[in-house]
N, C-alpha and C positions, 0 to 999 in steps of 0.2 A: 822732673817727674811730669810726664804729660799723659793725658787721658785720650790721646788721639787714637783713632782706629788705624790699624795698619792696612796694608793692601789686601790682606786676607780677611779683614773685618774683625780681627781680634784686637782687643785693647792692648797696646804695647806695654804698659806698666804692669800688667798682670801675668806676663809670661813666666812660666815655671811655677806658678801657684797651683795649689790643689783645686781651688774653685775658680770658675770663670769670673771675669771682671764684672759682668753684669750682676752677678750674685753678690759680690763684695760691695759694689756701689749701692745696690738696693738695700743691703743691711745697714750700711753707713747712713744712707739717706733716711731710712726709717728711724734709726736711732736719733739722728739730729733733728728731724722734723717733729717726731711725736714724743720724744723724751721718755721712751720706754726703758725698762731696765735691760741689762744684757741677758739675763735669764729669761725674761719675757720675750725678748727678740729671738733667743735660741728656740723657744717654743713656737713662736710665729713662723720662723723659717722651717722648722720641722713639719708644721702643718702644710707647708707648701712643698714638702718633699726634699728639703735641703737639710741634711743632718750636719750641724756645725756646733761646736762648743762655745759657750759664752765667753771664755777667755780668748778664743780666736776672734770673735766679734770685737772684743775690747782692743785687740792689737790692730785690727782693721781700722777702727775709729781713730786710734792714736796716730796711725800712719796716714790715712787718706782724708780725714775730715778737714784738717787745716788747708790742704791743697784744694779741696772742693770749695771751701769757704773763700779762698783767695781768688779762684777762678770765677765764682759766682758773684763776688762783691760788685763788679761793674754793673751787673743786671739790677742789683738792688738800688744803685744810685741813679739809674736812668729815670727821667721824668715819666711819670705815669699820667695818663689822661685823667682829668677830673670828672669826666662824664661817666655815667653808668647806665645800664640797661635793666629793664624789668623783664624777668624771665616769664612771669605769669601775670595775668591780668584777672581782675574780678569784675564780672558783669552781673548786675542785679536784674533778674527777670521777674516782672510782676505778673 
C-alpha cells in the first residue's frame, strides 16, 4: 500500500474510491491529530463541502492510519535541533 502520486498526480492507493485521496488523508489526519469523534469529523468535513458519513471515516481510519503512522515514524525519530527562535520580541519604550 503506497501513497505515491501516479504520473497523472492521482494517489495510486485511492483509485476506484468515491472520494479523492486528499480528502481521505485529510480526514484521517484530522482524526489522528486532534482526536475528534467520527461524528464531529463528519460535521467538520460537511462544513468544508464534503458530505461523508461517520462510518465511512471510521473505515478510512482503520485502513489508512496504520500505514500513515508507519511511513511517518522515521520522521518522528530524526534528531531535532535543540535551538529555538523567538517569533515576537518585546521592546519597552519609555
